[in-house]
C-alpha positions as CSV (number, residue, x, y, z in Angstrom):
1,M,57.8,-61.6,22.7
2,F,61.3,-60.2,22.6
3,I,61.9,-61.4,26.2
4,E,60.6,-64.9,25.6
5,M,62.7,-65.3,22.4
6,T,66.0,-64.2,23.9
7,R,65.3,-65.4,27.5
8,A,66.3,-61.9,28.8
9,L,65.4,-61.3,32.4
10,Y,63.3,-58.2,31.7
11,G,62.7,-55.5,29.1
12,C,60.6,-52.6,28.0
13,V,59.4,-50.7,24.9
14,M,59.7,-47.0,24.6
15,L,58.2,-45.0,21.8
16,A,59.2,-41.7,20.3
17,Q,57.3,-38.6,21.3
18,R,58.7,-35.2,20.3
19,G,62.3,-34.6,19.1
20,S,64.7,-36.8,21.0
21,E,62.2,-37.7,23.8
22,F,60.8,-41.2,24.4
23,T,58.2,-42.6,26.8
24,V,58.2,-46.1,28.3
25,K,54.9,-47.6,27.1
26,A,55.4,-51.3,28.1
27,A,57.6,-53.2,30.6
28,K,57.9,-56.8,31.7
29,G,60.0,-58.7,34.2
30,G,61.9,-57.7,37.3
31,D,61.5,-54.1,38.4
32,A,60.9,-52.9,34.8
33,A,57.2,-52.0,35.6
34,A,58.5,-49.1,37.7
35,L,59.7,-47.5,34.4
36,L,56.2,-47.3,32.8
37,D,55.5,-43.8,31.5
38,R,59.0,-42.6,32.3
39,R,60.3,-40.1,29.9
40,I,63.8,-40.9,28.4
41,S,65.9,-38.3,26.6
42,L,68.7,-39.2,24.2
43,P,71.1,-36.7,22.6
44,P,70.5,-36.2,18.8
45,K,74.0,-37.4,18.1
46,A,73.4,-40.7,19.8
47,L,70.1,-41.1,18.0
48,Q,71.8,-40.4,14.7
49,W,74.3,-43.3,15.5
50,F,71.5,-45.8,16.2
51,K,69.7,-44.6,13.0
52,A,72.8,-45.2,10.9
53,G,73.3,-48.6,12.4
54,R,69.7,-49.8,11.9
55,K,70.3,-53.0,14.0
56,P,70.3,-54.2,17.6
57,V,73.2,-52.9,19.6
58,I,74.8,-54.6,22.7
59,V,75.5,-51.7,25.1
60,S,77.2,-53.6,28.1
61,G,79.6,-56.5,28.6
62,E,82.7,-57.6,26.8
63,T,81.1,-57.5,23.3
64,A,79.9,-54.0,23.6
65,N,81.5,-51.8,21.0
66,L,80.1,-48.3,21.4
67,P,81.5,-44.8,20.6
68,D,82.1,-42.9,23.8
69,H,79.3,-40.4,23.2
70,V,76.8,-43.3,22.8
71,R,78.0,-45.1,25.9
72,E,77.8,-41.9,27.8
73,A,74.2,-41.2,26.7
74,V,73.1,-44.7,27.3
75,S,74.6,-44.8,30.8
76,R,72.7,-41.6,31.8
77,T,69.4,-43.3,31.2
78,P,67.6,-45.1,34.1
79,L,67.6,-48.3,32.0
80,P,70.4,-50.8,33.2
81,F,69.9,-52.9,30.0
82,A,72.3,-54.8,27.9
83,L,70.7,-54.6,24.4
84,W,69.0,-51.7,22.6
85,V,67.0,-52.6,19.5
86,P,65.9,-49.5,17.4
87,L,62.4,-49.7,15.9
88,M,62.7,-47.9,12.5
89,V,60.3,-47.0,9.7
90,A,62.2,-45.7,6.7
91,D,64.7,-43.3,8.2
92,R,62.8,-42.6,11.4
93,I,63.3,-44.1,14.8
94,V,59.8,-44.7,16.2
95,G,61.1,-46.3,19.4
96,F,63.4,-48.8,21.1
97,V,63.1,-52.3,22.5
98,V,65.5,-52.5,25.4
99,L,66.4,-55.9,26.9
100,S,68.4,-56.8,30.1
101,E,71.1,-59.5,30.1
102,K,70.1,-63.1,29.4
103,F,69.5,-65.8,32.0
104,R,72.7,-66.7,33.7
105,G,74.6,-64.1,31.7
106,A,74.5,-65.9,28.4
107,P,75.5,-63.8,25.5
108,F,73.3,-62.7,22.6
109,T,74.1,-64.7,19.6
110,G,74.5,-63.3,16.1
111,E,71.5,-65.4,15.0
112,E,69.3,-63.9,17.8
113,L,70.4,-60.4,16.8
114,D,69.4,-61.1,13.2
115,V,66.0,-62.3,14.3
116,L,65.6,-59.3,16.6
117,A,66.4,-57.0,13.8
118,T,63.6,-58.6,11.6
119,L,61.2,-58.7,14.5
120,A,62.0,-55.0,15.3
121,A,61.3,-54.0,11.6
122,Q,57.9,-55.8,11.8
123,T,57.2,-54.3,15.2
124,A,58.0,-50.8,14.0
125,I,55.6,-51.2,11.1
126,A,52.9,-52.5,13.5
127,I,53.4,-49.5,15.8
128,E,53.4,-47.1,12.9
129,N,50.2,-48.7,11.6
130,A,48.7,-48.5,15.1
131,K,49.5,-44.8,15.2
132,L,48.0,-44.4,11.8
133,V,44.9,-46.2,12.8
134,Q,44.7,-44.1,16.0
135,R,45.0,-40.9,13.9
136,L,42.4,-42.1,11.4
137,K,40.1,-42.9,14.4
138,G,40.7,-39.4,15.7
139,K,40.0,-37.9,12.3
140,V,36.9,-40.2,11.9
141,Q,35.7,-39.1,15.4
142,L,36.3,-35.4,14.6
143,A,34.5,-35.9,11.2
144,N,31.6,-37.7,13.0
145,Q,31.5,-34.8,15.6
146,E,31.5,-32.2,12.8
147,L,28.9,-34.3,10.9
148,R,26.7,-34.4,14.0
149,Q,27.1,-30.7,14.5
150,A,26.3,-30.1,10.8
151,N,23.2,-32.4,11.1
152,R,22.1,-30.5,14.2
153,A,22.6,-27.1,12.4
154,L,20.9,-28.5,9.3
155,S,18.0,-29.8,11.4
156,L,17.7,-26.4,13.1
157,E,17.7,-24.6,9.7
158,M,15.2,-27.2,8.4
159,A,13.0,-26.5,11.4
160,K,13.3,-22.8,10.8
161,L,12.4,-23.2,7.2
162,Q,9.6,-25.5,8.0
163,A,8.3,-23.0,10.5
164,I,8.7,-20.1,7.9
165,V,7.0,-22.0,5.1
166,E,4.1,-23.3,7.3
167,G,3.6,-19.9,8.9
168,M,3.9,-17.8,5.8
169,A,0.9,-16.0,4.5
170,D,1.6,-17.0,0.9
171,G,0.5,-20.4,-0.3
172,L,3.3,-22.8,-1.4
173,F,3.4,-26.3,-3.0
174,V,6.1,-28.4,-4.7
175,T,5.6,-30.9,-7.6
176,D,8.2,-33.5,-8.8
177,A,9.4,-34.1,-12.4
178,N,6.2,-36.1,-13.0
179,N,4.0,-33.2,-11.9
180,R,3.0,-35.0,-8.7
181,I,2.5,-32.9,-5.5
182,T,5.2,-33.6,-3.0
183,F,4.7,-30.8,-0.5
184,V,2.0,-28.2,0.5
185,N,1.9,-25.6,3.2
186,P,-1.3,-24.8,5.3
187,A,-1.9,-21.5,3.4
188,V,-2.1,-23.2,0.0
189,R,-4.5,-25.9,1.4
190,D,-6.8,-23.0,2.5
191,Y,-6.3,-21.0,-0.7
192,L,-7.2,-23.9,-3.1
193,G,-9.8,-25.6,-0.9
194,W,-7.7,-28.7,-0.3
195,G,-8.3,-28.7,3.5
196,D,-7.0,-31.9,5.2
197,S,-7.1,-33.9,1.9
198,A,-4.0,-36.1,1.3
199,V,-3.0,-34.4,-1.9
200,E,0.7,-35.4,-1.7
201,G,1.3,-37.9,-4.3
202,M,-1.5,-36.9,-6.5
203,S,-0.9,-35.3,-9.9
204,L,-1.7,-31.5,-10.0
205,Q,-4.3,-32.1,-12.8
206,E,-6.3,-34.2,-10.4
207,C,-6.7,-31.6,-7.7
208,A,-6.1,-28.2,-9.2
209,P,-9.3,-26.1,-8.8
210,T,-8.6,-24.2,-12.1
211,E,-6.9,-24.8,-15.4
212,T,-4.9,-21.7,-14.9
213,L,-2.9,-23.2,-12.0
214,T,-2.1,-26.2,-14.1
215,E,-1.0,-24.1,-16.9
216,V,1.4,-21.8,-14.9
217,V,3.1,-25.0,-13.6
218,N,3.2,-26.8,-16.9
219,E,4.9,-23.8,-18.6
220,V,7.8,-24.4,-16.3
221,A,7.6,-28.3,-16.1
222,T,7.7,-28.6,-20.0
223,G,10.9,-26.6,-20.1
224,D,9.5,-23.6,-22.0
225,T,10.6,-21.3,-19.2
226,D,12.2,-21.5,-15.8
227,Q,9.6,-19.0,-14.3
228,S,6.0,-18.3,-15.0
229,E,3.4,-16.0,-13.5
230,R,-0.4,-15.8,-13.9
231,E,-3.4,-14.3,-12.2
232,L,-5.5,-17.0,-10.6
233,I,-9.2,-16.4,-9.7
234,I,-10.9,-18.8,-7.2
235,T,-14.6,-18.3,-6.9
236,E,-15.6,-20.8,-4.2
237,P,-16.4,-20.4,-1.3
238,L,-15.5,-16.7,-1.8
239,R,-14.1,-14.9,-4.7
240,R,-10.3,-14.5,-4.2
241,V,-7.6,-13.3,-6.6
242,Y,-4.0,-14.7,-6.4
243,A,-0.8,-14.0,-8.1
244,A,0.5,-17.5,-9.0
245,R,4.2,-17.8,-9.6
246,A,6.1,-21.0,-10.5
247,A,9.8,-21.7,-10.8
248,A,11.8,-24.7,-11.9
249,L,13.9,-26.8,-9.5
250,R,16.9,-28.2,-11.3
251,D,19.9,-30.3,-10.3
252,Q,23.5,-29.4,-11.1
253,K,23.2,-30.8,-14.6
254,K,20.2,-28.5,-15.2
255,R,17.8,-31.5,-15.3
256,L,14.3,-30.7,-14.1
257,Q,13.6,-32.1,-10.6
258,G,10.3,-30.4,-10.0
259,V,8.4,-27.1,-9.8
260,V,7.8,-24.8,-6.8
261,A,4.7,-22.6,-6.9
262,V,3.8,-19.7,-4.7
263,L,0.3,-18.2,-4.4
264,S,0.0,-14.6,-3.0
265,D,-3.5,-13.2,-2.2
266,I,-3.8,-10.0,-4.0
267,T,-7.6,-9.7,-3.6
268,A,-7.2,-6.6,-1.5
269,L,-4.8,-5.0,-3.9
270,K,-7.2,-5.7,-6.8
271,E,-10.1,-4.4,-4.8
272,L,-8.1,-1.2,-4.0
273,A,-7.2,-0.8,-7.6
274,D,-10.8,-1.2,-8.6
275,M,-11.9,1.2,-5.9
276,K,-9.4,3.9,-7.0
277,A,-10.6,3.5,-10.6
278,D,-14.2,4.0,-9.3
279,F,-13.1,6.8,-7.1
280,V,-11.5,8.7,-10.1
281,S,-14.7,8.2,-12.1
282,F,-16.9,9.3,-9.2
283,I,-14.8,12.4,-8.5
284,V,-15.0,13.4,-12.2
285,H,-18.8,13.0,-12.1
286,E,-19.2,14.8,-8.7
287,L,-17.0,17.7,-9.7
288,R,-18.8,18.0,-13.0
289,T,-22.3,18.1,-11.4
290,P,-21.9,21.3,-9.3
291,L,-19.9,23.0,-12.1
292,T,-22.6,22.2,-14.6
293,S,-25.2,23.6,-12.2
294,I,-23.1,26.7,-11.5
295,Q,-22.4,27.2,-15.2
296,G,-26.1,26.8,-16.1
297,F,-27.4,29.4,-13.6
298,I,-24.7,31.8,-14.4
299,S,-25.3,31.4,-18.2
300,T,-29.1,31.9,-17.5
301,L,-28.5,35.1,-15.5
302,S,-26.0,36.5,-18.0
303,N,-27.8,35.7,-21.2
304,C,-31.3,36.8,-20.2
305,P,-32.3,40.5,-20.6
306,P,-32.5,42.5,-17.3
307,G,-35.9,42.1,-15.7
308,S,-36.4,38.5,-17.0
309,F,-36.6,37.2,-13.5
310,D,-38.0,38.8,-10.4
311,D,-35.7,39.5,-7.4
312,E,-36.8,36.4,-5.5
313,T,-35.9,34.2,-8.4
314,V,-32.6,35.8,-8.9
315,S,-31.8,35.5,-5.2
316,E,-32.7,31.8,-5.3
317,F,-30.4,31.3,-8.3
318,Y,-27.6,33.0,-6.4
319,E,-28.3,30.9,-3.4
320,I,-28.1,27.7,-5.5
321,I,-24.8,28.9,-7.0
322,H,-23.4,29.6,-3.6
323,S,-24.6,26.1,-2.2
324,E,-22.9,24.4,-5.2
325,C,-19.7,26.3,-4.7
326,V,-19.7,25.3,-1.0
327,R,-20.4,21.7,-2.0
328,L,-17.6,21.8,-4.6
329,L,-15.1,23.4,-2.1
330,G,-16.1,20.6,0.5
331,M,-15.3,17.9,-2.0
332,I,-11.9,19.6,-2.8
333,N,-11.1,20.0,0.9
334,E,-12.0,16.3,1.5
335,L,-9.6,15.3,-1.4
336,L,-6.9,17.4,0.1
337,D,-7.4,15.8,3.5
338,V,-7.2,12.3,2.1
339,S,-4.0,13.3,0.1
340,R,-2.4,14.5,3.4
341,L,-3.3,11.2,5.1
342,E,-1.9,9.1,2.3
343,A,1.3,11.1,2.3
344,G,1.6,10.5,6.0
345,R,1.1,14.1,7.0
346,P,-1.3,14.8,10.0
347,L,-4.5,16.7,9.3
348,P,-4.7,20.1,10.9
349,V,-7.2,20.5,13.7
350,S,-7.8,23.5,16.1
351,I,-9.3,22.4,19.4
352,A,-11.4,24.9,21.2
353,E,-14.6,25.1,23.2
354,V,-17.6,24.3,21.0
355,D,-21.3,24.7,21.9
356,V,-22.9,21.6,20.3
357,P,-26.7,22.2,20.2
358,P,-26.7,25.4,17.8
359,L,-24.0,23.8,15.7
360,V,-25.9,20.5,15.2
361,A,-29.1,22.4,14.5
362,D,-27.4,24.5,11.8
363,I,-25.9,21.5,10.2
364,V,-29.2,19.6,10.0
365,K,-30.9,22.7,8.6
366,M,-28.3,23.0,5.9
367,Q,-28.7,19.3,5.0
368,E,-32.5,19.8,4.6
369,Y,-31.7,21.6,1.3
370,Y,-30.5,18.4,-0.2
371,T,-33.4,16.2,0.9
372,T,-36.4,15.3,-1.1
373,G,-39.9,15.1,0.3
374,R,-39.4,11.5,1.2
375,H,-36.9,12.3,4.0
376,F,-37.6,13.8,7.4
377,L,-34.8,15.2,9.4
378,V,-35.4,15.2,13.1
379,T,-33.1,16.4,16.0
380,E,-33.2,15.4,19.6
381,I,-31.0,17.8,21.5
382,P,-31.3,18.5,25.3
383,D,-31.2,22.1,26.3
384,D,-28.6,21.7,29.2
385,L,-25.7,20.1,27.3
386,P,-22.1,21.1,28.3
387,T,-19.6,22.4,25.7
388,V,-17.0,20.1,24.2
389,Q,-13.3,20.4,23.3
390,A,-13.3,20.0,19.5
391,D,-12.5,21.6,16.1
392,K,-15.8,23.3,15.0
393,D,-15.1,23.1,11.3
394,R,-14.1,19.4,11.6
395,V,-17.3,18.6,13.6
396,I,-19.3,20.2,10.8
397,Q,-17.4,18.1,8.2
398,I,-18.1,14.9,10.3
399,L,-21.8,15.4,10.9
400,T,-22.4,16.7,7.3
401,N,-20.8,13.5,5.9
402,L,-22.9,11.2,8.3
403,L,-26.1,13.0,7.4
404,S,-25.4,12.9,3.7
405,N,-24.7,9.1,4.0
406,A,-27.9,8.6,6.0
407,I,-30.0,10.3,3.3
408,K,-28.1,8.7,0.4
409,Y,-28.4,5.2,1.8
410,S,-32.1,5.6,2.5
411,P,-33.3,5.7,-1.1
412,N,-36.9,4.9,-0.1
413,G,-37.0,7.9,2.3
414,G,-37.8,7.7,5.9
415,Q,-36.8,9.5,9.1
416,V,-33.2,10.6,9.8
417,T,-32.7,11.4,13.4
418,T,-29.8,13.3,15.0
419,R,-29.4,12.8,18.7
420,V,-27.0,14.4,21.2
421,V,-26.5,13.1,24.7
422,A,-24.0,13.7,27.5
423,D,-22.3,10.6,28.9
424,D,-19.4,10.2,31.4
425,G,-17.2,13.2,30.5
426,Q,-18.1,13.1,26.8
427,I,-20.8,14.1,24.3
428,I,-22.1,11.4,22.0
429,I,-23.7,12.5,18.7
430,S,-25.6,9.9,16.7
431,V,-27.2,9.8,13.3
432,S,-29.9,7.1,12.7
433,D,-31.7,6.3,9.4
434,E,-34.4,3.8,8.3
435,G,-32.5,2.9,5.1
436,L,-30.8,-0.2,3.7
437,G,-28.8,-1.3,6.7
438,M,-25.7,-3.6,6.6
439,K,-24.7,-7.1,7.5
440,P,-22.1,-7.6,10.4
441,E,-19.3,-8.5,8.0
442,D,-19.8,-5.2,6.1
443,V,-19.8,-3.1,9.4
444,S,-16.4,-4.4,10.4
445,R,-14.8,-2.8,7.2
446,L,-16.7,0.5,7.2
447,F,-13.9,2.8,8.1
448,T,-11.4,1.3,5.7
449,R,-10.0,3.5,3.0
450,Y,-11.8,3.1,-0.4
451,H,-14.1,0.5,1.0
452,R,-17.7,0.6,-0.1
453,V,-20.5,-1.8,0.8
454,I,-21.6,-3.0,-2.7
455,T,-24.9,-4.8,-2.9
456,E,-27.7,-5.0,-5.4
457,D,-29.3,-2.1,-3.6
458,T,-26.2,0.1,-3.2
459,A,-24.7,-0.5,-6.6
460,R,-26.4,2.5,-8.1
461,I,-25.5,4.8,-5.2
462,R,-22.3,6.7,-6.1
463,G,-19.5,7.2,-3.6
464,T,-15.7,7.4,-3.2
465,G,-15.2,5.1,-0.3
466,L,-13.3,7.8,1.5
467,G,-16.0,9.6,3.5
468,L,-16.2,7.3,6.4
469,F,-12.5,6.7,6.4
470,L,-11.8,10.4,6.6
471,T,-14.6,10.8,9.2
472,S,-13.0,8.3,11.4
473,Q,-9.7,10.0,11.2
474,L,-11.1,13.3,12.1
475,V,-12.9,11.9,15.1
476,E,-9.8,10.3,16.4
477,L,-7.8,13.5,15.9
478,Q,-10.2,15.2,18.3
479,N,-9.7,12.4,20.9
480,G,-13.1,10.9,20.1
481,R,-14.4,7.4,19.0
482,I,-16.7,6.4,16.2
483,W,-18.7,3.3,15.7
484,C,-21.7,1.9,14.0
485,E,-24.8,-0.3,14.7
486,S,-26.7,-1.6,11.8
487,E,-29.5,-4.1,11.0
488,Y,-29.7,-5.3,7.4
489,G,-32.9,-4.0,5.8
490,K,-33.8,-1.8,8.7
491,G,-31.2,1.0,8.9
492,S,-28.1,2.1,10.5
493,T,-26.9,4.3,13.4
494,F,-23.5,6.0,13.5
495,F,-22.2,7.3,16.8
496,F,-19.2,9.5,17.5
497,S,-18.0,11.0,20.8
498,L,-16.2,14.2,21.6
499,P,-14.6,14.9,25.1
500,R,-15.8,17.6,27.3
501,Q,-12.2,18.3,28.4
502,R,-9.0,18.4,26.5
503,L,-7.5,14.9,26.6
504,D,-4.5,12.9,25.3
505,P,-5.7,10.4,22.7
506,A,-4.9,7.5,25.0
507,E,-7.2,9.0,27.6
508,A,-10.3,9.1,25.4
509,P,-13.2,7.1,26.6
510,P,-13.9,3.9,24.5
511,G,-17.0,3.5,22.4
512,P,-19.2,0.5,22.9
């Protein structure tokens, strides 16, 4: 445009870079194209002179009127041009338009110089705007890149949150300000019996299985409180107890946007609390029973005149007192063992060589004292059994508990059989009864702390729920295994194994 207007032979445009450096960005005519991308440096003093003039300057020919330092600076550049036109924005030089002499050496007129000055001002603004647009594009690109990165990070966090919410054991659902369900996780579908139903979009009142759930959410939704908690009981298909907690979702202006509710299954905790309460009640009763018996016989012996009873009767009284003391001591030791386990302390065991047949026979004989005429205790013990590596006192404790349970859970009587067999480096002792038996789902939880099988038949049978738990721990401490086979209504058989040689726990043979 500058060349066409002035009919110059050639020309170029150079733009400011850093400090006093310029780079040729455009060239036209003659050999000017060879100057593209050349870096041109002008002394600061010369630049200051061009800046002060703010107009096109003829730098060669008869009309050139330059200070010596400017003429010298221009002559050192690789630009054999006749006219320099500064491109200025405010007080800054953003570049130069440099033109050669005109066609046939014609001079630049004053009118041309004025037009060039106006055109240079417009060009400078256009260049500055282009730079601004470029910078804005760069910032927009950077912002877009940062936004994409933020979106990727947000998507990753959302995926993590989604995985956490969907995988969490607690049930979770969200309602909007109109009390309509907007989100549910898989656990809450299971807890509340929603299954695969499309509950999203439905009001909570339409699909809540109990009024308690609606109440705990409404307490928050109505603005009475920002948090609420209730105990929620679901009876179908199985009875479960949940801690239902609700919290308000509010925007920055504290306006209610919805409610998030979390359901935690506390059935096991409630059962444990009930079991502990039953346990305390049972222990009080069980401790009182032998103490009452001991007190009664001692009172009888001490209050009656000498000779009131013959020697055989007195001996029987003392035997009963001794048996009750042994029974009482056994319960206390059992409580101490459970206390050690709950405190995380190992139970003491002393492994030594134990001859099983006479030990089992003595334990069965001792249990006969507590049976009635309806139970028959039978033993099946081969004569050629090898010895085992075990703690004799703990074996007595284990077998006594299994025999006591067999008698207790056979309320209609029947045969209780204790068998001992040798099998692949171990001795297996079993206790079978013809009692109530158990369902498979009850067998799987037998050795859990405080667990008792509660049915219509067993409700009147007292127990702590600790005996089998403690028994299983004692068997494992001796590198053995314990398991049970049972048929509901026909009886149960409990097995436990003891190694013939001293083993590490990991080497103990597995039970069936």
